[in-house]
C-alpha positions in Angstrom: -25.6 -28.1 91.2 -25.0 -26.0 88.1 -26.0 -22.5 87.7 -26.3 -21.2 84.2 -26.0 -17.6 83.6 -25.6 -16.0 80.2 -26.1 -16.9 76.7 -25.4 -20.2 75.3 -23.6 -21.3 72.1 -24.4 -24.3 70.0 -22.9 -27.4 71.6 -24.8 -27.1 74.8 -22.7 -24.5 76.1 -20.3 -21.9 74.8 -20.7 -20.4 78.2 -18.6 -20.4 81.2 -19.1 -23.0 83.9 -18.1 -23.0 87.6 -17.4 -26.5 88.8 -16.7 -27.8 92.3 -16.1 -31.5 92.2 -16.1 -32.0 95.9 -19.0 -33.7 97.4 -21.9 -34.5 95.1 -22.8 -31.1 93.8 -21.0 -29.1 91.2 -21.3 -25.4 90.7 -20.8 -24.1 87.2 -20.7 -20.5 86.2 -20.9 -20.0 82.5 -20.8 -17.2 80.2 -23.2 -18.1 77.4 -23.6 -16.6 74.0 -27.3 -17.2 73.2 -27.9 -17.5 69.5 -31.1 -15.7 68.6 -33.0 -16.2 65.4 -35.2 -13.3 64.3 -38.3 -14.7 62.6 -40.9 -12.1 61.7 -39.6 -9.9 64.5 -39.8 -12.7 67.1 -36.9 -14.4 68.9 -36.5 -18.2 68.9 -34.7 -19.2 72.2 -32.5 -22.1 72.6 -32.1 -24.7 75.4 -29.8 -27.6 76.3 -32.2 -30.5 75.7 -31.9 -34.0 76.9 -32.5 -36.0 73.7 -32.4 -39.4 75.4 -31.0 -41.1 78.5 -27.3 -41.8 78.3 -23.9 -40.2 78.6 -23.4 -36.4 78.8 -23.3 -35.9 75.0 -27.0 -36.7 74.8 -27.5 -33.0 75.8 -28.0 -30.9 72.7 -28.4 -27.2 72.1 -31.7 -26.9 70.2 -34.3 -24.4 69.3 -37.3 -24.3 71.7 -40.5 -22.4 71.7 -40.7 -19.1 73.5 -42.8 -19.5 76.7 -45.3 -17.0 78.0 -46.1 -16.7 81.7 -49.6 -17.7 82.8 -51.3 -16.7 86.1 -49.0 -16.9 89.1 -45.9 -17.2 86.9 -43.0 -15.0 85.8 -40.7 -15.5 82.8 -37.0 -15.2 83.7 -34.2 -14.3 81.3 -31.6 -16.7 82.6 -28.3 -15.3 83.9 -27.2 -18.4 85.8 -28.7 -21.8 86.3 -27.8 -24.7 88.6 -26.7 -28.3 87.7 -26.6 -30.8 90.5 -26.1 -34.5 91.1 -29.7 -35.3 90.7 -29.5 -33.9 87.1 -26.8 -36.4 86.4 -28.9 -39.3 87.6 -31.9 -38.1 85.6 -29.8 -37.7 82.5 -28.5 -41.3 82.9 -32.1 -42.6 83.4 -31.5 -43.8 86.9 -34.5 -41.8 88.2 -36.8 -42.4 85.3 -39.7 -43.5 87.5 -39.2 -40.6 90.0 -39.0 -37.5 87.8 -41.3 -37.4 84.8 -39.7 -35.3 82.1 -41.4 -32.5 80.2 -41.3 -32.2 76.4 -38.8 -30.9 75.4 -36.8 -32.4 78.3 -34.8 -29.4 79.6 -33.1 -30.1 82.9 -32.3 -27.7 85.7 -33.9 -27.3 89.1 -32.7 -23.7 89.8 -31.9 -20.5 88.1 -31.1 -16.8 88.7 -31.8 -14.0 86.3 -33.9 -11.0 85.4 -37.7 -10.9 85.1 -38.6 -10.7 81.4 -42.4 -10.9 81.7 -45.0 -11.2 84.4 -48.2 -13.2 84.3 -51.5 -12.4 85.8 -52.2 -12.4 89.6 -48.5 -11.7 90.3 -47.6 -9.0 92.8 -44.3 -7.6 94.2 -42.2 -8.2 91.1 -41.7 -6.2 87.9 -39.9 -6.6 84.6 -36.1 -6.1 85.1 -36.0 -7.3 88.8 -33.2 -9.7 89.7 -34.5 -12.9 91.1 -33.5 -16.5 92.0 -36.0 -19.3 91.4 -36.7 -22.9 92.2 -37.9 -25.0 89.3 -39.6 -28.2 90.5 -40.6 -28.9 86.9 -37.1 -28.3 85.4 -36.2 -25.8 82.7 -33.0 -24.2 84.0 -30.9 -25.1 81.0 -33.0 -22.7 78.9 -32.4 -19.1 77.9 -35.9 -18.3 79.2 -37.7 -20.2 82.0 -41.1 -20.0 83.7 -41.1 -19.9 87.5 -43.7 -20.1 90.2 -41.4 -20.0 93.2 -38.9 -17.1 93.3 -37.3 -14.6 95.7 -35.5 -11.3 95.0 -31.8 -11.5 94.7 -30.2 -9.0 97.1 -27.2 -7.0 95.7 -25.0 -8.5 98.4 -25.5 -12.0 96.8 -23.5 -12.9 93.7 -25.2 -14.4 90.7 -23.4 -17.7 91.2 -24.5 -18.0 94.8 -28.0 -17.0 93.9 -28.2 -19.8 91.3 -26.5 -22.3 93.6 -28.9 -21.7 96.5 -32.6 -22.6 95.5 -32.6 -26.4 95.1 -30.1 -27.0 97.9 -31.8 -24.8 100.5 -35.2 -26.1 99.6 -34.0 -29.7 99.9 -32.2 -29.0 103.2 -35.2 -27.1 104.8 -37.8 -29.5 103.4 -36.1 -32.7 104.5 -35.3 -31.3 108.0 -39.0 -30.6 108.4 -40.1 -34.0 107.0 -37.8 -35.6 109.6 -39.4 -33.5 112.3 -36.1 -32.9 114.0 -36.1 -31.1 117.3 -33.7 -29.3 119.5 -31.4 -31.7 121.5 -31.7 -34.6 118.9 -28.8 -36.1 117.0 -28.9 -35.9 113.2 -26.7 -37.9 110.9 -26.1 -36.3 107.5 -24.6 -38.4 104.7 -22.7 -36.0 102.5 -22.5 -33.2 105.0 -19.8 -31.5 103.0 -21.8 -31.1 99.8 -24.1 -28.4 98.6 -27.2 -29.6 100.4 -25.3 -31.1 103.3 -23.4 -28.0 104.2 -26.7 -26.0 104.3 -28.5 -28.7 106.3 -25.6 -28.9 108.8 -25.7 -25.1 109.4 -29.5 -25.0 109.8 -29.6 -28.0 112.1 -26.9 -26.6 114.4 -28.7 -23.2 114.4 -31.8 -25.1 115.7 -29.9 -26.8 118.6 -29.3 -30.3 117.0 -26.1 -32.3 117.4 -24.9 -33.1 113.9 -22.7 -36.0 112.8 -21.5 -35.5 109.2 -20.4 -38.3 107.0 -17.8 -36.8 104.6 -14.7 -37.5 102.7 -11.3 -36.8 104.1 -11.1 -33.4 102.4 -14.3 -32.2 104.1 -13.5 -33.2 107.7 -12.0 -29.8 108.6 -14.9 -27.9 107.0 -17.4 -30.1 108.9 -15.7 -29.3 112.2 -15.7 -25.6 111.3 -19.4 -25.7 110.9 -19.8 -27.2 114.3 -20.6 -30.8 113.4 -18.6 -34.0 114.2 -17.1 -35.5 111.0 -16.9 -39.3 110.4 -15.5 -40.9 107.3 -18.1 -41.8 104.7 -17.4 -45.3 103.4 -17.7 -49.0 104.1 -16.9 -48.5 107.8 -19.7 -45.9 108.3 -21.6 -47.9 110.9 -18.6 -48.4 113.2 -17.3 -44.8 112.6 -20.6 -43.3 113.7 -20.7 -45.6 116.8 -17.4 -44.3 117.9 -19.2 -41.0 118.3 -22.7 -42.0 119.3 -24.5 -45.3 119.9 -27.5 -44.2 117.8 -28.9 -41.2 116.0 -32.4 -39.8 116.0 -32.7 -39.2 112.3 -30.7 -39.4 109.1 -30.6 -37.1 106.0 -29.0 -38.8 103.0 -27.9 -35.9 100.8 -25.3 -38.0 98.9 -27.2 -41.0 97.4 -23.9 -43.0 97.3 -24.7 -45.8 99.8 -24.9 -46.0 103.6 -28.7 -46.3 103.9 -28.4 -49.7 105.5 -26.1 -48.3 108.2 -28.3 -45.3 108.6 -31.4 -47.6 109.2 -29.4 -49.5 111.8 -28.2 -46.4 113.6 -31.6 -44.7 113.5 -33.5 -47.9 114.7 -35.6 -48.2 111.6 -36.4 -46.4 108.3 -39.2 -44.1 109.6 -36.8 -41.2 110.2 -34.4 -41.9 107.3 -34.9 -39.8 104.1 -32.7 -39.8 101.0 -32.6 -37.2 98.2 -30.7 -39.2 95.7 -30.4 -43.0 96.4 -32.4 -44.9 93.8 -32.4 -48.0 96.1 -34.6 -46.2 98.6 -37.8 -48.1 97.8 -36.3 -51.6 98.3 -34.9 -50.5 101.6 -38.2 -48.9 102.8 -36.6 -45.5 102.9 -38.6 -42.4 101.8 -37.2 -40.7 98.7 -38.0 -37.0 99.0 -38.4 -34.8 95.9 -39.1 -31.1 95.5 -42.8 -30.2 95.6 -44.5 -26.8 95.9 -45.5 -27.6 99.6 -42.3 -29.2 100.9 -40.7 -25.9 101.9 -42.2 -23.0 100.0 -40.5 -20.4 102.2 -37.0 -22.0 102.1 -35.6 -19.9 99.3 -36.5 -16.7 101.1 -35.0 -18.0 104.3 -31.8 -19.0 102.6 -31.4 -15.8 100.6 -31.8 -13.7 103.8 -29.2 -15.7 105.6 -26.9 -15.6 102.6 -27.2 -11.8 102.3 -26.6 -11.3 106.0 -23.5 -13.6 106.1 -25.3 -16.2 108.2 -25.1 -19.0 105.6 -22.1 -20.5 103.9 -22.1 -22.1 100.5 -19.5 -24.1 98.7 -17.2 -22.0 96.6 -17.5 -21.8 92.8 -15.2 -22.0 89.9 -15.6 -21.0 86.3 -15.4 -23.1 83.2 -16.7 -22.6 79.7 -20.3 -23.6 79.1 -19.2 -25.9 76.3 -17.8 -28.0 79.2 -21.4 -28.6 80.5 -21.1 -32.2 79.5 -18.0 -32.5 81.7 -19.9 -31.0 84.6 -22.4 -33.9 84.1 -19.7 -36.5 84.7 -19.2 -38.1 88.1 -15.6 -39.0 89.1 -15.9 -42.6 87.9 -17.4 -41.6 84.6 -14.6 -39.1 84.0 -12.1 -41.8 84.7 -13.5 -44.1 82.1 -14.7 -41.7 79.4 -12.3 -39.7 77.1 -15.0 -37.0 76.9 -14.3 -36.2 80.6 -11.2 -34.3 79.9 -11.4 -30.6 80.9 -12.0 -28.3 77.9 -10.9 -24.6 78.1 -12.6 -22.0 75.9 -12.6 -18.3 75.6 -15.3 -16.6 77.5 -17.7 -14.9 75.1 -18.2 -11.2 75.6 -21.3 -10.2 77.5 -22.2 -13.8 78.1 -24.0 -15.5 81.0 -22.8 -18.0 83.5 -23.5 -21.5 84.6 -22.6 -22.6 88.1 -22.3 -26.2 89.2 -22.1 -27.3 92.8 -21.6 -30.9 93.6 -24.1 -31.9 96.3 -22.7 -34.2 98.9 -19.6 -36.0 100.1 -19.7 -39.6 99.0 -17.5 -42.6 98.9 -15.6 -40.7 96.2 -15.5 -37.5 98.1 -11.8 -37.6 98.5 -11.4 -36.7 94.8 -9.8 -33.3 94.6 -11.9 -30.4 93.3 -11.5 -29.4 89.6 -9.8 -26.1 89.8 -8.4 -24.0 87.0 -5.4 -23.4 89.1 -4.9 -26.9 90.3 -1.9 -29.1 89.7 -4.0 -31.3 87.4 -4.9 -28.5 85.2 -1.4 -27.2 85.1 -0.3 -30.6 83.9 -3.0 -30.5 81.3 -1.8 -27.1 80.1 1.7 -28.3 79.5 0.4 -31.4 77.8 -1.6 -29.3 75.4 1.3 -26.8 75.0 3.6 -29.7 74.1 1.1 -31.1 71.6 0.7 -27.7 70.0 4.5 -27.4 69.8 4.7 -30.8 68.1 2.1 -29.8 65.5 3.8 -26.6 64.7 7.3 -28.1 64.6 6.4 -31.1 62.5 4.4 -28.9 60.2 7.3 -26.5 59.5 10.5 -28.6 59.9 10.1 -30.1 56.4 9.8 -26.7 54.7 13.6 -26.2 54.1 13.7 -29.6 52.5 11.6 -28.5 49.5 14.7 -27.0 47.8 16.6 -30.4 48.2 13.6 -32.3 46.9 13.2 -30.0 44.0 16.8 -30.5 43.0 16.8 -34.2 43.5 13.4 -35.1 42.1 13.4 -32.4 39.4 10.3 -30.7 40.9 9.4 -27.6 38.9 8.9 -24.3 40.7 5.2 -24.6 39.8 4.9 -28.0 41.7 6.6 -26.5 44.8 4.2 -23.6 44.7 1.2 -26.1 44.4 2.6 -28.0 47.4 2.8 -24.9 49.5 -0.6 -23.8 48.3 -2.2 -27.1 49.4 -0.5 -26.7 52.8 -1.8 -23.1 53.1 -5.3 -24.1 52.2 -5.2 -26.9 54.8 -4.0 -24.4 57.5 -6.9 -22.0 56.6 -9.5 -24.8 56.7 -8.2 -26.0 60.0 -8.3 -22.5 61.5 -11.9 -22.0 60.3 -13.2 -25.4 61.3 -11.0 -27.0 64.0 -12.3 -24.7 66.8 -15.9 -25.4 66.0 -15.3 -29.2 65.7 -13.5 -29.1 69.1 -16.4 -27.3 70.7 -18.8 -29.9 69.2 -16.8 -33.1 69.9 -14.3 -32.1 72.6 -10.8 -30.9 72.7 -9.2 -34.3 73.3 -11.1 -36.0 70.5 -9.8 -33.4 68.1 -6.3 -32.9 69.5 -5.1 -36.5 69.6 -6.0 -37.4 65.9 -4.5 -34.0 64.8 -1.2 -34.8 66.5 -1.1 -38.3 65.1 -1.9 -37.1 61.6 0.8 -34.5 61.8 3.4 -37.0 63.1 2.5 -39.6 60.4 2.4 -37.1 57.5 5.7 -35.4 58.5 7.4 -38.8 58.9 6.2 -39.9 55.5 7.3 -36.7 54.0 10.8 -36.9 55.5 11.3 -40.7 54.9 9.8 -41.0 51.5 12.0 -42.9 49.0 11.5 -41.7 45.4 10.9 -44.3 42.7 13.7 -44.9 40.2 11.6 -43.3 37.5 11.5 -40.0 39.4 15.2 -40.1 40.4 17.7 -38.0 38.5 19.8 -40.1 36.0 23.4 -40.9 36.6 
């Protein structure tokens, strides 16, 4: 799940993003720099708009109309918004028939921010109040969003946690109620280590259920810590669960990464099996549960109270720039096959907002390590970039002392040497002014690799160039 807080920049995110790539939800905390356009004294807000179904780069930072709250609504100035695994599937078009998109198509099921305006027939909230909101009709990737379901954000709860909570707790509470679980029953949770799964596990145990959590290897200790019995999520799910229990009373699939057939067998049918994300649900006769106003209208308040009192644990968050929002929209397999999936590091704009992403459930790929700014993977990435930068600087400056030799050998005039250096200086200035913006727009790797290659080729040509006889000094 992604929580967006702050003000956005152009390429869908000059903000800062918190990403947890364990389980199926990602938490992104982003510092955004919202570009505001004064027109006749009014402000034109911006939003990260889904322009078509496809890869992450179909998300575009566009102008959108300013919204006004109607009866029963409030307008929230976004501080943080959530991005979850369902967002990824919607973006790809996997759930086209399940979630109709508004126009413009602005994703985001959850947000946290301050109340900017209040519609009619709304009590208990005023402009300036800090709130977290569930957005069944999307809109979280916007500077301003309308909400009908919200709860106050206590000072004890961080902005990232406030934005990471709404969709996850609503799904957890809602599906547990739809399953009609009762004290003493055994519940199987597919993806128990993810954002929804971790909440559902804690709530089920609080209500006297025995929980078996299907997770990746990295979440086994966490699942035990929460009081559940972990089993490995994968091809051997059926046999793994049967080593713990012959059958289960109900199954909550919070991962959407397979295992429904095993769940149906273990539960003795599909009546008490519900998925939140598996698009194969209909062909297997499994109910696909989506957020509706009546599924769990009180869930957000319940979750926020537990969070403020220390009675609920969420996944941790990690910050990345908002321009990496597309990266947050990439599953492990997509990152492996797409060059756009490389981490991008940007400066955090002053006074910006944040986006938080929390990946929802453990899955077959749950063993993938979390993306952490301090991780070994990112340390390697830092040194790769540092070496590339060193190469560019070295190959750009090493030929400089050779100008004197070339001038003497090829009879270059002082004017020609000056022109050569002037062209070089102009190129450096242009690169300083444009390269950063192009990198934000197209990605660091897409700009870095061609730049290094061009530098190597040009420096090699410069050093190895053989002058023609006509230009060589006589005798």
